[in-house]
PQR file of N, CA, C, O and H, with PARSE charges and radii, in Angstrom:
ATOM      1  N   MET A   1      16.031 181.042-151.999 -0.4000 1.5000
ATOM      2  CA  MET A   1      15.496 180.083-152.957 -0.0000 2.0000
ATOM      3  C   MET A   1      14.269 180.711-153.611  0.5500 1.7000
ATOM      4  O   MET A   1      13.421 181.292-152.934 -0.5500 1.4000
ATOM      5  N   GLU A   2      14.186 180.590-154.907 -0.4000 1.5000
ATOM      6  CA  GLU A   2      13.116 181.264-155.628 -0.0000 2.0000
ATOM      7  C   GLU A   2      11.780 180.529-155.580  0.5500 1.7000
ATOM      8  O   GLU A   2      10.731 181.161-155.703 -0.5500 1.4000
ATOM      9  H   GLU A   2      14.875 180.118-155.457  0.4000 1.0000
ATOM     10  N   ASP A   3      11.795 179.218-155.406 -0.4000 1.5000
ATOM     11  CA  ASP A   3      10.558 178.442-155.362 -0.0000 2.0000
ATOM     12  C   ASP A   3      10.668 177.388-154.254  0.5500 1.7000
ATOM     13  O   ASP A   3      10.879 176.208-154.536 -0.5500 1.4000
ATOM     14  H   ASP A   3      12.648 178.705-155.306  0.4000 1.0000
ATOM     15  N   PRO A   4      10.526 177.815-153.003 -0.5600 1.5000
ATOM     16  CA  PRO A   4      10.771 176.887-151.893  0.2800 2.0000
ATOM     17  C   PRO A   4       9.665 175.847-151.710  0.5500 1.7000
ATOM     18  O   PRO A   4       8.530 176.025-152.154 -0.5500 1.4000
ATOM     19  N   PHE A   5      10.034 174.769-151.046 -0.4000 1.5000
ATOM     20  CA  PHE A   5       9.074 173.750-150.658 -0.0000 2.0000
ATOM     21  C   PHE A   5       8.316 174.231-149.424  0.5500 1.7000
ATOM     22  O   PHE A   5       8.874 174.934-148.582 -0.5500 1.4000
ATOM     23  H   PHE A   5      10.955 174.624-150.685  0.4000 1.0000
ATOM     24  N   ASP A   6       7.052 173.852-149.322 -0.4000 1.5000
ATOM     25  CA  ASP A   6       6.246 174.078-148.124 -0.0000 2.0000
ATOM     26  C   ASP A   6       5.876 172.707-147.594  0.5500 1.7000
ATOM     27  O   ASP A   6       5.836 171.738-148.352 -0.5500 1.4000
ATOM     28  H   ASP A   6       6.599 173.281-150.006  0.4000 1.0000
ATOM     29  N   TRP A   7       5.606 172.617-146.297 -0.4000 1.5000
ATOM     30  CA  TRP A   7       5.216 171.335-145.734 -0.0000 2.0000
ATOM     31  C   TRP A   7       4.222 171.547-144.604  0.5500 1.7000
ATOM     32  O   TRP A   7       4.188 172.596-143.961 -0.5500 1.4000
ATOM     33  H   TRP A   7       5.639 173.404-145.681  0.4000 1.0000
ATOM     34  N   GLN A   8       3.422 170.527-144.389 -0.4000 1.5000
ATOM     35  CA  GLN A   8       2.483 170.539-143.271 -0.0000 2.0000
ATOM     36  C   GLN A   8       2.262 169.102-142.820  0.5500 1.7000
ATOM     37  O   GLN A   8       2.393 168.160-143.601 -0.5500 1.4000
ATOM     38  H   GLN A   8       3.450 169.675-144.911  0.4000 1.0000
ATOM     39  N   VAL A   9       1.928 168.957-141.558 -0.4000 1.5000
ATOM     40  CA  VAL A   9       1.689 167.637-140.987 -0.0000 2.0000
ATOM     41  C   VAL A   9       0.189 167.390-140.996  0.5500 1.7000
ATOM     42  O   VAL A   9      -0.584 168.246-140.565 -0.5500 1.4000
ATOM     43  H   VAL A   9       1.821 169.722-140.923  0.4000 1.0000
ATOM     44  N   THR A  10      -0.227 166.233-141.481 -0.4000 1.5000
ATOM     45  CA  THR A  10      -1.642 165.881-141.516 -0.0000 2.0000
ATOM     46  C   THR A  10      -2.059 165.296-140.167  0.5500 1.7000
ATOM     47  O   THR A  10      -1.218 165.021-139.311 -0.5500 1.4000
ATOM     48  H   THR A  10       0.401 165.537-141.831  0.4000 1.0000
ATOM     49  N   ALA A  11      -3.337 165.113-139.994 -0.4000 1.5000
ATOM     50  CA  ALA A  11      -3.865 164.551-138.746 -0.0000 2.0000
ATOM     51  C   ALA A  11      -3.352 163.133-138.507  0.5500 1.7000
ATOM     52  O   ALA A  11      -3.229 162.702-137.360 -0.5500 1.4000
ATOM     53  H   ALA A  11      -4.021 165.336-140.689  0.4000 1.0000
ATOM     54  N   SER A  12      -3.058 162.417-139.572 -0.4000 1.5000
ATOM     55  CA  SER A  12      -2.568 161.045-139.428 -0.0000 2.0000
ATOM     56  C   SER A  12      -1.062 160.981-139.180  0.5500 1.7000
ATOM     57  O   SER A  12      -0.518 159.895-138.983 -0.5500 1.4000
ATOM     58  H   SER A  12      -3.158 162.768-140.503  0.4000 1.0000
ATOM     59  N   GLY A  13      -0.383 162.128-139.186 -0.4000 1.5000
ATOM     60  CA  GLY A  13       1.050 162.162-138.940 -0.0000 2.0000
ATOM     61  C   GLY A  13       1.902 162.158-140.188  0.5500 1.7000
ATOM     62  O   GLY A  13       3.130 162.184-140.100 -0.5500 1.4000
ATOM     63  H   GLY A  13      -0.826 163.010-139.346  0.4000 1.0000
ATOM     64  N   ALA A  14       1.277 162.126-141.346 -0.4000 1.5000
ATOM     65  CA  ALA A  14       2.025 162.177-142.606 -0.0000 2.0000
ATOM     66  C   ALA A  14       2.474 163.612-142.869  0.5500 1.7000
ATOM     67  O   ALA A  14       1.889 164.561-142.348 -0.5500 1.4000
ATOM     68  H   ALA A  14       0.280 162.105-141.418  0.4000 1.0000
ATOM     69  N   VAL A  15       3.500 163.755-143.667 -0.4000 1.5000
ATOM     70  CA  VAL A  15       4.007 165.074-144.045 -0.0000 2.0000
ATOM     71  C   VAL A  15       3.616 165.319-145.500  0.5500 1.7000
ATOM     72  O   VAL A  15       4.009 164.568-146.392 -0.5500 1.4000
ATOM     73  H   VAL A  15       3.976 162.984-144.089  0.4000 1.0000
ATOM     74  N   ARG A  16       2.842 166.370-145.729 -0.4000 1.5000
ATOM     75  CA  ARG A  16       2.431 166.738-147.079 -0.0000 2.0000
ATOM     76  C   ARG A  16       3.372 167.832-147.561  0.5500 1.7000
ATOM     77  O   ARG A  16       3.473 168.888-146.936 -0.5500 1.4000
ATOM     78  H   ARG A  16       2.522 166.980-145.004  0.4000 1.0000
ATOM     79  N   VAL A  17       4.060 167.584-148.667 -0.4000 1.5000
ATOM     80  CA  VAL A  17       5.047 168.513-149.210 -0.0000 2.0000
ATOM     81  C   VAL A  17       4.488 169.113-150.494  0.5500 1.7000
ATOM     82  O   VAL A  17       3.977 168.398-151.356 -0.5500 1.4000
ATOM     83  H   VAL A  17       3.978 166.726-149.175  0.4000 1.0000
ATOM     84  N   SER A  18       4.592 170.439-150.610 -0.4000 1.5000
ATOM     85  CA  SER A  18       4.141 171.115-151.823 -0.0000 2.0000
ATOM     86  C   SER A  18       5.212 172.098-152.264  0.5500 1.7000
ATOM     87  O   SER A  18       6.085 172.498-151.493 -0.5500 1.4000
ATOM     88  H   SER A  18       5.007 171.020-149.910  0.4000 1.0000
ATOM     89  N   ARG A  19       5.113 172.470-153.529 -0.4000 1.5000
ATOM     90  CA  ARG A  19       6.042 173.450-154.088 -0.0000 2.0000
ATOM     91  C   ARG A  19       5.281 174.263-155.113  0.5500 1.7000
ATOM     92  O   ARG A  19       4.672 173.713-156.030 -0.5500 1.4000
ATOM     93  H   ARG A  19       4.404 172.145-154.155  0.4000 1.0000
ATOM     94  N   GLY A  20       5.317 175.562-154.955 -0.4000 1.5000
ATOM     95  CA  GLY A  20       4.599 176.432-155.871 -0.0000 2.0000
ATOM     96  C   GLY A  20       3.091 176.234-155.788  0.5500 1.7000
ATOM     97  O   GLY A  20       2.385 176.444-156.775 -0.5500 1.4000
ATOM     98  H   GLY A  20       5.812 176.009-154.210  0.4000 1.0000
ATOM     99  N   GLY A  21       2.592 175.835-154.625 -0.4000 1.5000
ATOM    100  CA  GLY A  21       1.157 175.642-154.442 -0.0000 2.0000
ATOM    101  C   GLY A  21       0.633 174.301-154.928  0.5500 1.7000
ATOM    102  O   GLY A  21      -0.562 174.034-154.804 -0.5500 1.4000
ATOM    103  H   GLY A  21       3.165 175.665-153.823  0.4000 1.0000
ATOM    104  N   ARG A  22       1.480 173.461-155.471 -0.4000 1.5000
ATOM    105  CA  ARG A  22       1.059 172.153-155.980 -0.0000 2.0000
ATOM    106  C   ARG A  22       1.640 171.050-155.101  0.5500 1.7000
ATOM    107  O   ARG A  22       2.790 171.127-154.669 -0.5500 1.4000
ATOM    108  H   ARG A  22       2.451 173.679-155.572  0.4000 1.0000
ATOM    109  N   GLY A  23       0.844 170.041-154.848 -0.4000 1.5000
ATOM    110  CA  GLY A  23       1.299 168.913-154.058 -0.0000 2.0000
ATOM    111  C   GLY A  23       2.400 168.150-154.776  0.5500 1.7000
ATOM    112  O   GLY A  23       2.279 167.846-155.963 -0.5500 1.4000
ATOM    113  H   GLY A  23      -0.090 169.979-155.199  0.4000 1.0000
ATOM    114  N   VAL A  24       3.463 167.843-154.066 -0.4000 1.5000
ATOM    115  CA  VAL A  24       4.588 167.130-154.652 -0.0000 2.0000
ATOM    116  C   VAL A  24       4.633 165.700-154.131  0.5500 1.7000
ATOM    117  O   VAL A  24       4.819 164.759-154.902 -0.5500 1.4000
ATOM    118  H   VAL A  24       3.562 168.090-153.102  0.4000 1.0000
ATOM    119  N   ALA A  25       4.461 165.537-152.806 -0.4000 1.5000
ATOM    120  CA  ALA A  25       4.562 164.204-152.212 -0.0000 2.0000
ATOM    121  C   ALA A  25       3.868 164.187-150.867  0.5500 1.7000
ATOM    122  O   ALA A  25       3.693 165.222-150.225 -0.5500 1.4000
ATOM    123  H   ALA A  25       4.309 166.302-152.179  0.4000 1.0000
ATOM    124  N   VAL A  26       3.478 162.997-150.454 -0.4000 1.5000
ATOM    125  CA  VAL A  26       2.988 162.757-149.104 -0.0000 2.0000
ATOM    126  C   VAL A  26       3.871 161.662-148.530  0.5500 1.7000
ATOM    127  O   VAL A  26       3.938 160.555-149.064 -0.5500 1.4000
ATOM    128  H   VAL A  26       3.621 162.156-150.976  0.4000 1.0000
ATOM    129  N   ILE A  27       4.544 161.985-147.441 -0.4000 1.5000
ATOM    130  CA  ILE A  27       5.483 161.063-146.828 -0.0000 2.0000
ATOM    131  C   ILE A  27       4.864 160.578-145.524  0.5500 1.7000
ATOM    132  O   ILE A  27       4.481 161.385-144.677 -0.5500 1.4000
ATOM    133  H   ILE A  27       4.489 162.884-147.007  0.4000 1.0000
ATOM    134  N   GLY A  28       4.769 159.284-145.363 -0.4000 1.5000
ATOM    135  CA  GLY A  28       4.113 158.739-144.188 -0.0000 2.0000
ATOM    136  C   GLY A  28       4.979 157.755-143.432  0.5500 1.7000
ATOM    137  O   GLY A  28       6.103 157.455-143.833 -0.5500 1.4000
ATOM    138  H   GLY A  28       5.081 158.628-146.051  0.4000 1.0000
ATOM    139  N   GLY A  29       4.444 157.263-142.340 -0.4000 1.5000
ATOM    140  CA  GLY A  29       5.096 156.224-141.548 -0.0000 2.0000
ATOM    141  C   GLY A  29       6.389 156.661-140.906  0.5500 1.7000
ATOM    142  O   GLY A  29       6.535 157.800-140.463 -0.5500 1.4000
ATOM    143  H   GLY A  29       3.531 157.507-142.014  0.4000 1.0000
ATOM    144  N   ARG A  30       7.329 155.728-140.864 -0.4000 1.5000
ATOM    145  CA  ARG A  30       8.627 156.005-140.241 -0.0000 2.0000
ATOM    146  C   ARG A  30       9.397 157.097-140.965  0.5500 1.7000
ATOM    147  O   ARG A  30      10.105 157.886-140.340 -0.5500 1.4000
ATOM    148  H   ARG A  30       7.210 154.803-141.223  0.4000 1.0000
ATOM    149  N   ASP A  31       9.258 157.140-142.283 -0.4000 1.5000
ATOM    150  CA  ASP A  31       9.946 158.195-143.044 -0.0000 2.0000
ATOM    151  C   ASP A  31       9.469 159.568-142.606  0.5500 1.7000
ATOM    152  O   ASP A  31      10.272 160.493-142.482 -0.5500 1.4000
ATOM    153  H   ASP A  31       8.683 156.499-142.791  0.4000 1.0000
ATOM    154  N   ALA A  32       8.173 159.709-142.370 -0.4000 1.5000
ATOM    155  CA  ALA A  32       7.622 160.994-141.919 -0.0000 2.0000
ATOM    156  C   ALA A  32       8.142 161.348-140.535  0.5500 1.7000
ATOM    157  O   ALA A  32       8.478 162.505-140.278 -0.5500 1.4000
ATOM    158  H   ALA A  32       7.521 158.957-142.471  0.4000 1.0000
ATOM    159  N   GLN A  33       8.212 160.380-139.652 -0.4000 1.5000
ATOM    160  CA  GLN A  33       8.700 160.636-138.299 -0.0000 2.0000
ATOM    161  C   GLN A  33      10.167 161.061-138.307  0.5500 1.7000
ATOM    162  O   GLN A  33      10.559 161.973-137.579 -0.5500 1.4000
ATOM    163  H   GLN A  33       7.940 159.441-139.861  0.4000 1.0000
ATOM    164  N   ARG A  34      10.973 160.397-139.134 -0.4000 1.5000
ATOM    165  CA  ARG A  34      12.389 160.774-139.246 -0.0000 2.0000
ATOM    166  C   ARG A  34      12.536 162.176-139.819  0.5500 1.7000
ATOM    167  O   ARG A  34      13.363 162.962-139.358 -0.5500 1.4000
ATOM    168  H   ARG A  34      10.655 159.656-139.726  0.4000 1.0000
ATOM    169  N   LEU A  35      11.723 162.486-140.833 -0.4000 1.5000
ATOM    170  CA  LEU A  35      11.786 163.804-141.452 -0.0000 2.0000
ATOM    171  C   LEU A  35      11.363 164.889-140.463  0.5500 1.7000
ATOM    172  O   LEU A  35      12.013 165.930-140.369 -0.5500 1.4000
ATOM    173  H   LEU A  35      11.051 161.848-141.208  0.4000 1.0000
ATOM    174  N   LEU A  36      10.290 164.653-139.735 -0.4000 1.5000
ATOM    175  CA  LEU A  36       9.812 165.634-138.760 -0.0000 2.0000
ATOM    176  C   LEU A  36      10.831 165.895-137.659  0.5500 1.7000
ATOM    177  O   LEU A  36      10.947 167.018-137.167 -0.5500 1.4000
ATOM    178  H   LEU A  36       9.762 163.807-139.812  0.4000 1.0000
ATOM    179  N   ALA A  37      11.565 164.865-137.274 -0.4000 1.5000
ATOM    180  CA  ALA A  37      12.577 165.032-136.232 -0.0000 2.0000
ATOM    181  C   ALA A  37      13.702 165.959-136.689  0.5500 1.7000
ATOM    182  O   ALA A  37      14.353 166.604-135.867 -0.5500 1.4000
ATOM    183  H   ALA A  37      11.471 163.953-137.673  0.4000 1.0000
ATOM    184  N   ARG A  38      13.928 166.022-137.995 -0.4000 1.5000
ATOM    185  CA  ARG A  38      15.030 166.828-138.519 -0.0000 2.0000
ATOM    186  C   ARG A  38      14.593 168.199-139.027  0.5500 1.7000
ATOM    187  O   ARG A  38      15.432 169.089-139.171 -0.5500 1.4000
ATOM    188  H   ARG A  38      13.400 165.498-138.663  0.4000 1.0000
ATOM    189  N   LEU A  39      13.300 168.392-139.305 -0.4000 1.5000
ATOM    190  CA  LEU A  39      12.809 169.669-139.825 -0.0000 2.0000
ATOM    191  C   LEU A  39      12.730 170.718-138.716  0.5500 1.7000
ATOM    192  O   LEU A  39      12.601 170.387-137.537 -0.5500 1.4000
ATOM    193  H   LEU A  39      12.619 167.669-139.188  0.4000 1.0000
ATOM    194  N   GLY A  40      12.810 171.983-139.115 -0.4000 1.5000
ATOM    195  CA  GLY A  40      12.585 173.084-138.190 -0.0000 2.0000
ATOM    196  C   GLY A  40      13.838 173.738-137.654  0.5500 1.7000
ATOM    197  O   GLY A  40      13.748 174.669-136.853 -0.5500 1.4000
ATOM    198  H   GLY A  40      12.915 172.252-140.072  0.4000 1.0000
ATOM    199  N   ARG A  41      14.990 173.283-138.065 -0.4000 1.5000
ATOM    200  CA  ARG A  41      16.232 173.869-137.554 -0.0000 2.0000
ATOM    201  C   ARG A  41      16.550 175.185-138.250  0.5500 1.7000
ATOM    202  O   ARG A  41      16.687 176.217-137.593 -0.5500 1.4000
ATOM    203  H   ARG A  41      15.063 172.527-138.716  0.4000 1.0000
ATOM    204  N   ASP A  42      16.666 175.158-139.562 -0.4000 1.5000
ATOM    205  CA  ASP A  42      16.824 176.392-140.341 -0.0000 2.0000
ATOM    206  C   ASP A  42      16.274 176.136-141.739  0.5500 1.7000
ATOM    207  O   ASP A  42      16.168 174.991-142.179 -0.5500 1.4000
ATOM    208  H   ASP A  42      16.555 174.320-140.095  0.4000 1.0000
ATOM    209  N   ASP A  43      15.931 177.204-142.422 -0.4000 1.5000
ATOM    210  CA  ASP A  43      15.218 177.080-143.691 -0.0000 2.0000
ATOM    211  C   ASP A  43      16.049 176.384-144.765  0.5500 1.7000
ATOM    212  O   ASP A  43      15.512 175.570-145.516 -0.5500 1.4000
ATOM    213  H   ASP A  43      16.017 178.134-142.065  0.4000 1.0000
ATOM    214  N   ALA A  44      17.327 176.679-144.855 -0.4000 1.5000
ATOM    215  CA  ALA A  44      18.159 176.068-145.889 -0.0000 2.0000
ATOM    216  C   ALA A  44      18.242 174.554-145.690  0.5500 1.7000
ATOM    217  O   ALA A  44      18.157 173.793-146.654 -0.5500 1.4000
ATOM    218  H   ALA A  44      17.763 177.341-144.245  0.4000 1.0000
ATOM    219  N   THR A  45      18.406 174.130-144.466 -0.4000 1.5000
ATOM    220  CA  THR A  45      18.461 172.694-144.171 -0.0000 2.0000
ATOM    221  C   THR A  45      17.113 172.050-144.444  0.5500 1.7000
ATOM    222  O   THR A  45      17.050 170.956-145.004 -0.5500 1.4000
ATOM    223  H   THR A  45      18.476 174.748-143.683  0.4000 1.0000
ATOM    224  N   ASP A  46      16.030 172.720-144.052 -0.4000 1.5000
ATOM    225  CA  ASP A  46      14.687 172.194-144.304 -0.0000 2.0000
ATOM    226  C   ASP A  46      14.449 172.005-145.791  0.5500 1.7000
ATOM    227  O   ASP A  46      13.892 170.988-146.204 -0.5500 1.4000
ATOM    228  H   ASP A  46      16.081 173.609-143.597  0.4000 1.0000
ATOM    229  N   GLN A  47      14.865 172.972-146.602 -0.4000 1.5000
ATOM    230  CA  GLN A  47      14.654 172.878-148.041 -0.0000 2.0000
ATOM    231  C   GLN A  47      15.420 171.701-148.634  0.5500 1.7000
ATOM    232  O   GLN A  47      14.903 171.003-149.506 -0.5500 1.4000
ATOM    233  H   GLN A  47      15.317 173.799-146.266  0.4000 1.0000
ATOM    234  N   LEU A  48      16.630 171.478-148.175 -0.4000 1.5000
ATOM    235  CA  LEU A  48      17.416 170.351-148.668 -0.0000 2.0000
ATOM    236  C   LEU A  48      16.775 169.022-148.248  0.5500 1.7000
ATOM    237  O   LEU A  48      16.682 168.095-149.052 -0.5500 1.4000
ATOM    238  H   LEU A  48      17.050 172.045-147.467  0.4000 1.0000
ATOM    239  N   LEU A  49      16.337 168.933-147.002 -0.4000 1.5000
ATOM    240  CA  LEU A  49      15.678 167.706-146.527 -0.0000 2.0000
ATOM    241  C   LEU A  49      14.413 167.408-147.324  0.5500 1.7000
ATOM    242  O   LEU A  49      14.169 166.262-147.702 -0.5500 1.4000
ATOM    243  H   LEU A  49      16.412 169.686-146.348  0.4000 1.0000
ATOM    244  N   LEU A  50      13.607 168.440-147.580 -0.4000 1.5000
ATOM    245  CA  LEU A  50      12.372 168.245-148.339 -0.0000 2.0000
ATOM    246  C   LEU A  50      12.667 167.867-149.787  0.5500 1.7000
ATOM    247  O   LEU A  50      11.978 167.025-150.363 -0.5500 1.4000
ATOM    248  H   LEU A  50      13.805 169.371-147.273  0.4000 1.0000
ATOM    249  N   ALA A  51      13.681 168.483-150.375 -0.4000 1.5000
ATOM    250  CA  ALA A  51      14.050 168.151-151.749 -0.0000 2.0000
ATOM    251  C   ALA A  51      14.497 166.697-151.846  0.5500 1.7000
ATOM    252  O   ALA A  51      14.107 165.985-152.772 -0.5500 1.4000
ATOM    253  H   ALA A  51      14.241 169.168-149.907  0.4000 1.0000
ATOM    254  N   LYS A  52      15.305 166.259-150.904 -0.4000 1.5000
ATOM    255  CA  LYS A  52      15.767 164.873-150.911 -0.0000 2.0000
ATOM    256  C   LYS A  52      14.624 163.903-150.658  0.5500 1.7000
ATOM    257  O   LYS A  52      14.574 162.833-151.265 -0.5500 1.4000
ATOM    258  H   LYS A  52      15.622 166.837-150.151  0.4000 1.0000
ATOM    259  N   ALA A  53      13.709 164.264-149.769 -0.4000 1.5000
ATOM    260  CA  ALA A  53      12.584 163.383-149.455 -0.0000 2.0000
ATOM    261  C   ALA A  53      11.659 163.202-150.657  0.5500 1.7000
ATOM    262  O   ALA A  53      11.051 162.143-150.816 -0.5500 1.4000
ATOM    263  H   ALA A  53      13.750 165.133-149.276  0.4000 1.0000
ATOM    264  N   THR A  54      11.549 164.225-151.504 -0.4000 1.5000
ATOM    265  CA  THR A  54      10.662 164.140-152.656 -0.0000 2.0000
ATOM    266  C   THR A  54      11.383 163.678-153.919  0.5500 1.7000
ATOM    267  O   THR A  54      10.738 163.330-154.908 -0.5500 1.4000
ATOM    268  H   THR A  54      12.043 165.085-151.375  0.4000 1.0000
ATOM    269  N   GLY A  55      12.711 163.671-153.894 -0.4000 1.5000
ATOM    270  CA  GLY A  55      13.467 163.299-155.078 -0.0000 2.0000
ATOM    271  C   GLY A  55      13.682 164.454-156.027  0.5500 1.7000
ATOM    272  O   GLY A  55      14.208 164.255-157.122 -0.5500 1.4000
ATOM    273  H   GLY A  55      13.235 163.953-153.091  0.4000 1.0000
ATOM    274  N   ASN A  56      13.287 165.669-155.640 -0.4000 1.5000
ATOM    275  CA  ASN A  56      13.430 166.845-156.491 -0.0000 2.0000
ATOM    276  C   ASN A  56      14.655 167.661-156.089  0.5500 1.7000
ATOM    277  O   ASN A  56      14.532 168.764-155.556 -0.5500 1.4000
ATOM    278  H   ASN A  56      12.859 165.831-154.751  0.4000 1.0000
ATOM    279  N   TYR A  57      15.815 167.115-156.345 -0.4000 1.5000
ATOM    280  CA  TYR A  57      17.022 167.865-156.071 -0.0000 2.0000
ATOM    281  C   TYR A  57      18.015 167.601-157.196  0.5500 1.7000
ATOM    282  O   TYR A  57      17.951 166.580-157.880 -0.5500 1.4000
ATOM    283  H   TYR A  57      15.914 166.219-156.778  0.4000 1.0000
ATOM    284  N   LYS A  58      18.918 168.532-157.365 -0.4000 1.5000
ATOM    285  CA  LYS A  58      19.853 168.452-158.485 -0.0000 2.0000
ATOM    286  C   LYS A  58      20.832 167.310-158.288  0.5500 1.7000
ATOM    287  O   LYS A  58      21.340 167.081-157.191 -0.5500 1.4000
ATOM    288  H   LYS A  58      18.970 169.361-156.809  0.4000 1.0000
ATOM    289  N   ARG A  59      21.080 166.611-159.361 -0.4000 1.5000
ATOM    290  CA  ARG A  59      21.994 165.488-159.337 -0.0000 2.0000
ATOM    291  C   ARG A  59      23.299 165.814-160.076  0.5500 1.7000
ATOM    292  O   ARG A  59      24.216 164.993-160.121 -0.5500 1.4000
ATOM    293  H   ARG A  59      20.668 166.797-160.253  0.4000 1.0000
ATOM    294  N   GLY A  60      23.371 167.007-160.647 -0.4000 1.5000
ATOM    295  CA  GLY A  60      24.568 167.418-161.356 -0.0000 2.0000
ATOM    296  C   GLY A  60      24.548 167.140-162.841  0.5500 1.7000
ATOM    297  O   GLY A  60      25.502 167.476-163.543 -0.5500 1.4000
ATOM    298  H   GLY A  60      22.626 167.673-160.610  0.4000 1.0000
ATOM    299  N   ASN A  61      23.470 166.526-163.343 -0.4000 1.5000
ATOM    300  CA  ASN A  61      23.444 166.211-164.760 -0.0000 2.0000
ATOM    301  C   ASN A  61      22.301 166.905-165.500  0.5500 1.7000
ATOM    302  O   ASN A  61      21.918 166.468-166.585 -0.5500 1.4000
ATOM    303  H   ASN A  61      22.695 166.253-162.773  0.4000 1.0000
ATOM    304  N   GLU A  62      21.757 167.964-164.938 -0.4000 1.5000
ATOM    305  CA  GLU A  62      20.655 168.680-165.579 -0.0000 2.0000
ATOM    306  C   GLU A  62      21.166 169.522-166.733  0.5500 1.7000
ATOM    307  O   GLU A  62      22.265 170.072-166.673 -0.5500 1.4000
ATOM    308  H   GLU A  62      22.067 168.319-164.057  0.4000 1.0000
ATOM    309  N   ARG A  63      20.375 169.619-167.766 -0.4000 1.5000
ATOM    310  CA  ARG A  63      20.714 170.486-168.890 -0.0000 2.0000
ATOM    311  C   ARG A  63      20.311 171.907-168.576  0.5500 1.7000
ATOM    312  O   ARG A  63      19.389 172.158-167.799 -0.5500 1.4000
ATOM    313  H   ARG A  63      19.482 169.172-167.815  0.4000 1.0000
ATOM    314  N   ARG A  64      21.018 172.828-169.194 -0.4000 1.5000
ATOM    315  CA  ARG A  64      20.701 174.251-168.963 -0.0000 2.0000
ATOM    316  C   ARG A  64      19.882 174.784-170.095  0.5500 1.7000
ATOM    317  O   ARG A  64      19.513 175.958-170.091 -0.5500 1.4000
ATOM    318  H   ARG A  64      21.766 172.624-169.825  0.4000 1.0000
TER
END
């Protein structure tokens, strides 16, 4: 992937997601706990999970 998502867990347990050095989303509460339980298996799966969590994933209708 040419521009992967990065993530880190905050002290409060929220997941801060960034892409290209810019903050994209902060996911908290139960959503953060569910996401953390699934992250860390492999990079491709992590990238898909982060893209879906932030809403930044292809839907098939993007223009070229």
